[in-house]
Phi, psi and omega in degrees: 000137181244113174226160179304148178256107180258334178233143178295156181305316182300320176291322178296315181297321180294316181296311180299319177298313180299326181270355181061048174241176182295152178286108188290344178291340184259004182285145176274330179230157179272068180247113183263130177286150180307318180295328179289319178302317181296315179297312180296316181300314179301323183283331186251353180267066185289344179265006177054043177294150183276086186241125178286131178301329177292321176293323177296319180297319186274349179308125185302335179293332185254339187234050183265144175254006179270160175115000000 
């Protein structure tokens, strides 16, 4: 999968390992599992905004197949 690199491959791997989710650098498509969306959202939503994990998962910025 070819997408813009905003974060280094090493940082993505470190983040995935810390959250105990799949290594996203090895994915063939940008498909986020519901449990992964929940884990990422919990890790980055420090202001506790009311965001539905399913909406977060389906958001085109996170789940794009273009690029």
